[in-house]
ZAGU-93564 format. One record per residue (C-alpha): residue in three letters; residue number from 1; x, z, y. Coordinates in nm, 2 decimals. Example, Ala and Ser with C-alpha at 12.3 -4.5 7.8 and 13.67 -1.06 7.14 Angstrom:
BEGIN
<kevex residuo="ALA" num="1" c1="1.23" c3="0.78" c2="-0.45"/>
<kevex residuo="SER" num="2" c1="1.37" c3="0.71" c2="-0.11"/>
REM end
This chain:
BEGIN
<kevex residuo="MET" num="1" c1="0.00" c3="0.00" c2="0.00"/>
<kevex residuo="ARG" num="2" c1="0.13" c3="-0.09" c2="0.34"/>
<kevex residuo="GLY" num="3" c1="0.13" c3="0.13" c2="0.65"/>
<kevex residuo="ALA" num="4" c1="-0.05" c3="0.03" c2="0.97"/>
<kevex residuo="ALA" num="5" c1="0.16" c3="-0.19" c2="1.20"/>
<kevex residuo="SER" num="6" c1="0.26" c3="-0.04" c2="1.53"/>
<kevex residuo="GLY" num="7" c1="0.33" c3="-0.21" c2="1.86"/>
<kevex residuo="ALA" num="8" c1="0.16" c3="-0.45" c2="2.09"/>
<kevex residuo="THR" num="9" c1="0.04" c3="-0.80" c2="2.00"/>
<kevex residuo="LEU" num="10" c1="0.14" c3="-1.10" c2="2.20"/>
<kevex residuo="MET" num="11" c1="-0.22" c3="-1.12" c2="2.34"/>
<kevex residuo="GLU" num="12" c1="-0.21" c3="-0.76" c2="2.46"/>
<kevex residuo="ALA" num="13" c1="0.13" c3="-0.83" c2="2.63"/>
<kevex residuo="VAL" num="14" c1="-0.01" c3="-1.14" c2="2.81"/>
<kevex residuo="ILE" num="15" c1="-0.32" c3="-0.96" c2="2.93"/>
<kevex residuo="ALA" num="16" c1="-0.11" c3="-0.66" c2="3.06"/>
<kevex residuo="THR" num="17" c1="0.13" c3="-0.90" c2="3.24"/>
<kevex residuo="ALA" num="18" c1="-0.17" c3="-1.09" c2="3.39"/>
<kevex residuo="LEU" num="19" c1="-0.33" c3="-0.77" c2="3.52"/>
<kevex residuo="ALA" num="20" c1="0.00" c3="-0.66" c2="3.67"/>
<kevex residuo="ALA" num="21" c1="0.04" c3="-1.00" c2="3.85"/>
<kevex residuo="ILE" num="22" c1="-0.32" c3="-0.98" c2="3.98"/>
<kevex residuo="ALA" num="23" c1="-0.26" c3="-0.63" c2="4.12"/>
<kevex residuo="LEU" num="24" c1="0.06" c3="-0.74" c2="4.28"/>
<kevex residuo="ALA" num="25" c1="-0.11" c3="-1.04" c2="4.44"/>
<kevex residuo="ILE" num="26" c1="-0.38" c3="-0.83" c2="4.58"/>
<kevex residuo="SER" num="27" c1="-0.15" c3="-0.56" c2="4.72"/>
<kevex residuo="TYR" num="28" c1="0.12" c3="-0.78" c2="4.86"/>
<kevex residuo="PRO" num="29" c1="-0.04" c3="-0.86" c2="5.20"/>
<kevex residuo="ALA" num="30" c1="-0.10" c3="-0.49" c2="5.27"/>
<kevex residuo="LEU" num="31" c1="0.26" c3="-0.41" c2="5.17"/>
<kevex residuo="ALA" num="32" c1="0.40" c3="-0.69" c2="5.39"/>
<kevex residuo="ARG" num="33" c1="0.19" c3="-0.56" c2="5.69"/>
<kevex residuo="GLY" num="34" c1="0.31" c3="-0.21" c2="5.63"/>
<kevex residuo="LEU" num="35" c1="0.67" c3="-0.32" c2="5.63"/>
<kevex residuo="GLU" num="36" c1="0.62" c3="-0.53" c2="5.94"/>
<kevex residuo="GLY" num="37" c1="0.47" c3="-0.22" c2="6.12"/>
<kevex residuo="ILE" num="38" c1="0.77" c3="-0.01" c2="6.02"/>
<kevex residuo="ARG" num="39" c1="1.01" c3="-0.28" c2="6.15"/>
<kevex residuo="LEU" num="40" c1="0.82" c3="-0.30" c2="6.48"/>
<kevex residuo="ARG" num="41" c1="0.82" c3="0.08" c2="6.52"/>
<kevex residuo="THR" num="42" c1="1.19" c3="0.10" c2="6.44"/>
<kevex residuo="ALA" num="43" c1="1.27" c3="-0.17" c2="6.70"/>
<kevex residuo="ALA" num="44" c1="1.06" c3="0.00" c2="6.96"/>
<kevex residuo="GLU" num="45" c1="1.24" c3="0.33" c2="6.90"/>
<kevex residuo="GLN" num="46" c1="1.58" c3="0.15" c2="6.93"/>
<kevex residuo="ALA" num="47" c1="1.48" c3="0.00" c2="7.26"/>
<kevex residuo="GLY" num="48" c1="1.36" c3="0.34" c2="7.39"/>
<kevex residuo="GLU" num="49" c1="1.68" c3="0.51" c2="7.27"/>
<kevex residuo="LEU" num="50" c1="1.88" c3="0.24" c2="7.46"/>
<kevex residuo="LEU" num="51" c1="1.69" c3="0.33" c2="7.78"/>
<kevex residuo="ILE" num="52" c1="1.75" c3="0.70" c2="7.73"/>
<kevex residuo="SER" num="53" c1="2.12" c3="0.66" c2="7.64"/>
<kevex residuo="ALA" num="54" c1="2.17" c3="0.43" c2="7.95"/>
<kevex residuo="GLN" num="55" c1="2.01" c3="0.69" c2="8.18"/>
<kevex residuo="LEU" num="56" c1="2.22" c3="0.97" c2="8.02"/>
<kevex residuo="TYR" num="57" c1="2.54" c3="0.77" c2="8.07"/>
<kevex residuo="ALA" num="58" c1="2.45" c3="0.71" c2="8.43"/>
<kevex residuo="ASP" num="59" c1="2.39" c3="1.08" c2="8.48"/>
<kevex residuo="ARG" num="60" c1="2.70" c3="1.20" c2="8.30"/>
<kevex residuo="GLN" num="61" c1="2.94" c3="0.94" c2="8.44"/>
<kevex residuo="ARG" num="62" c1="2.78" c3="0.94" c2="8.79"/>
<kevex residuo="GLU" num="63" c1="2.77" c3="0.56" c2="8.76"/>
<kevex residuo="ALA" num="64" c1="2.48" c3="0.31" c2="8.79"/>
<kevex residuo="VAL" num="65" c1="2.37" c3="0.12" c2="8.48"/>
<kevex residuo="LEU" num="66" c1="2.20" c3="-0.21" c2="8.48"/>
<kevex residuo="LEU" num="67" c1="1.93" c3="-0.26" c2="8.22"/>
<kevex residuo="GLN" num="68" c1="1.84" c3="-0.62" c2="8.16"/>
<kevex residuo="ILE" num="69" c1="1.54" c3="-0.72" c2="7.95"/>
<kevex residuo="ASP" num="70" c1="1.54" c3="-1.08" c2="7.84"/>
<kevex residuo="PRO" num="71" c1="1.22" c3="-1.17" c2="7.65"/>
<kevex residuo="PRO" num="72" c1="1.30" c3="-1.54" c2="7.57"/>
<kevex residuo="SER" num="73" c1="1.63" c3="-1.44" c2="7.39"/>
<kevex residuo="GLY" num="74" c1="1.48" c3="-1.11" c2="7.26"/>
<kevex residuo="GLN" num="75" c1="1.76" c3="-0.90" c2="7.40"/>
<kevex residuo="VAL" num="76" c1="1.79" c3="-0.58" c2="7.60"/>
<kevex residuo="LEU" num="77" c1="2.13" c3="-0.52" c2="7.75"/>
<kevex residuo="ALA" num="78" c1="2.26" c3="-0.21" c2="7.93"/>
<kevex residuo="THR" num="79" c1="2.59" c3="-0.24" c2="8.13"/>
<kevex residuo="SER" num="80" c1="2.76" c3="0.02" c2="8.35"/>
<kevex residuo="LYS" num="81" c1="2.87" c3="-0.08" c2="8.70"/>
<kevex residuo="SER" num="82" c1="3.23" c3="-0.07" c2="8.60"/>
<kevex residuo="SER" num="83" c1="3.15" c3="-0.25" c2="8.27"/>
<kevex residuo="ARG" num="84" c1="3.32" c3="0.03" c2="8.07"/>
<kevex residuo="TRP" num="85" c1="3.00" c3="0.11" c2="7.89"/>
<kevex residuo="GLU" num="86" c1="2.78" c3="-0.17" c2="7.74"/>
<kevex residuo="ARG" num="87" c1="2.50" c3="-0.17" c2="7.48"/>
<kevex residuo="ASN" num="88" c1="2.32" c3="-0.47" c2="7.35"/>
<kevex residuo="LEU" num="89" c1="2.00" c3="-0.47" c2="7.14"/>
<kevex residuo="SER" num="90" c1="1.89" c3="-0.80" c2="6.99"/>
<kevex residuo="PHE" num="91" c1="1.56" c3="-0.85" c2="6.82"/>
<kevex residuo="ARG" num="92" c1="1.55" c3="-1.11" c2="6.54"/>
<kevex residuo="GLU" num="93" c1="1.25" c3="-1.32" c2="6.44"/>
<kevex residuo="PRO" num="94" c1="0.97" c3="-1.25" c2="6.38"/>
<kevex residuo="ILE" num="95" c1="1.00" c3="-0.96" c2="6.63"/>
<kevex residuo="ARG" num="96" c1="0.97" c3="-1.07" c2="6.99"/>
<kevex residuo="ILE" num="97" c1="0.93" c3="-0.89" c2="7.33"/>
<kevex residuo="THR" num="98" c1="0.58" c3="-0.95" c2="7.48"/>
<kevex residuo="VAL" num="99" c1="0.59" c3="-0.71" c2="7.77"/>
<kevex residuo="PRO" num="100" c1="0.75" c3="-0.77" c2="8.01"/>
<kevex residuo="ALA" num="101" c1="0.68" c3="-1.14" c2="7.98"/>
<kevex residuo="VAL" num="102" c1="0.96" c3="-1.24" c2="8.21"/>
<kevex residuo="ASN" num="103" c1="1.32" c3="-1.13" c2="8.26"/>
<kevex residuo="ARG" num="104" c1="1.35" c3="-0.79" c2="8.42"/>
<kevex residuo="ASN" num="105" c1="1.65" c3="-0.61" c2="8.57"/>
<kevex residuo="ILE" num="106" c1="1.63" c3="-0.24" c2="8.63"/>
<kevex residuo="LEU" num="107" c1="1.91" c3="-0.04" c2="8.80"/>
<kevex residuo="LEU" num="108" c1="1.94" c3="0.31" c2="8.66"/>
<kevex residuo="HIS" num="109" c1="2.09" c3="0.55" c2="8.92"/>
<kevex residuo="PRO" num="110" c1="2.26" c3="0.88" c2="8.84"/>
<kevex residuo="GLY" num="111" c1="2.04" c3="1.18" c2="8.89"/>
<kevex residuo="GLU" num="112" c1="1.72" c3="0.98" c2="8.92"/>
<kevex residuo="LEU" num="113" c1="1.41" c3="0.99" c2="8.69"/>
<kevex residuo="LEU" num="114" c1="1.35" c3="0.74" c2="8.41"/>
<kevex residuo="PRO" num="115" c1="1.19" c3="0.42" c2="8.55"/>
<kevex residuo="ASP" num="116" c1="0.83" c3="0.35" c2="8.50"/>
<kevex residuo="LEU" num="117" c1="0.87" c3="0.10" c2="8.22"/>
<kevex residuo="GLU" num="118" c1="0.68" c3="-0.03" c2="7.92"/>
<kevex residuo="ILE" num="119" c1="0.82" c3="-0.26" c2="7.65"/>
<kevex residuo="SER" num="120" c1="0.59" c3="-0.41" c2="7.39"/>
<kevex residuo="LEU" num="121" c1="0.71" c3="-0.58" c2="7.08"/>
<kevex residuo="ALA" num="122" c1="0.50" c3="-0.80" c2="6.85"/>
<kevex residuo="ALA" num="123" c1="0.55" c3="-0.99" c2="6.52"/>
<kevex residuo="ARG" num="124" c1="0.33" c3="-1.22" c2="6.32"/>
<kevex residuo="GLY" num="125" c1="-0.04" c3="-1.15" c2="6.34"/>
<kevex residuo="THR" num="126" c1="-0.16" c3="-0.89" c2="6.58"/>
<kevex residuo="ALA" num="127" c1="0.07" c3="-0.61" c2="6.48"/>
<kevex residuo="SER" num="128" c1="0.25" c3="-0.46" c2="6.78"/>
<kevex residuo="ALA" num="129" c1="0.46" c3="-0.16" c2="6.88"/>
<kevex residuo="GLY" num="130" c1="0.64" c3="-0.04" c2="7.19"/>
<kevex residuo="PHE" num="131" c1="0.73" c3="0.25" c2="7.42"/>
<kevex residuo="ARG" num="132" c1="0.64" c3="0.37" c2="7.76"/>
<kevex residuo="ALA" num="133" c1="0.88" c3="0.57" c2="7.98"/>
<kevex residuo="ASP" num="134" c1="0.70" c3="0.81" c2="8.20"/>
<kevex residuo="PRO" num="135" c1="0.90" c3="0.92" c2="8.50"/>
<kevex residuo="LEU" num="136" c1="0.68" c3="1.22" c2="8.58"/>
<kevex residuo="GLN" num="137" c1="0.73" c3="1.37" c2="8.23"/>
<kevex residuo="GLY" num="138" c1="1.08" c3="1.24" c2="8.19"/>
<kevex residuo="ALA" num="139" c1="0.99" c3="1.13" c2="7.84"/>
<kevex residuo="VAL" num="140" c1="0.95" c3="0.82" c2="7.63"/>
<kevex residuo="THR" num="141" c1="0.64" c3="0.79" c2="7.42"/>
<kevex residuo="TYR" num="142" c1="0.61" c3="0.54" c2="7.13"/>
<kevex residuo="TRP" num="143" c1="0.30" c3="0.36" c2="7.01"/>
<kevex residuo="ASN" num="144" c1="0.21" c3="0.11" c2="6.74"/>
<kevex residuo="ALA" num="145" c1="-0.10" c3="-0.08" c2="6.65"/>
<kevex residuo="SER" num="146" c1="-0.15" c3="-0.28" c2="6.34"/>
<kevex residuo="GLU" num="147" c1="-0.40" c3="-0.54" c2="6.23"/>
REM end
């Protein structure tokens, strides 16, 4: 007398693989949107940190810093008056700067408050993120919105 065979049949393996593929196909768009939102939030935090570090440098070194926002090239550049300190932040596709829509130059003076500034970033679809510098509170607040 033979014992019962153990293991999965070929048909069971095919069905399990098909179910896994269907589950992956259904969840992929949500996963991609979630990753895009994380990338946008990280990029917004990097831009906000660049603003804060530029203002801190201006205060500590008693030297003005020029903050240049260039939406067409997707860059934010901070350069001290003496050019001894420089930071460059470049956003790669699909992330782009949406606000401000045109080039903007801001001069950060030592001992002054943060400028009233908002930078918004967007990617594919309607996902967006950004930050707003509030001179009255002396703080940067971050926000993100997804589809």
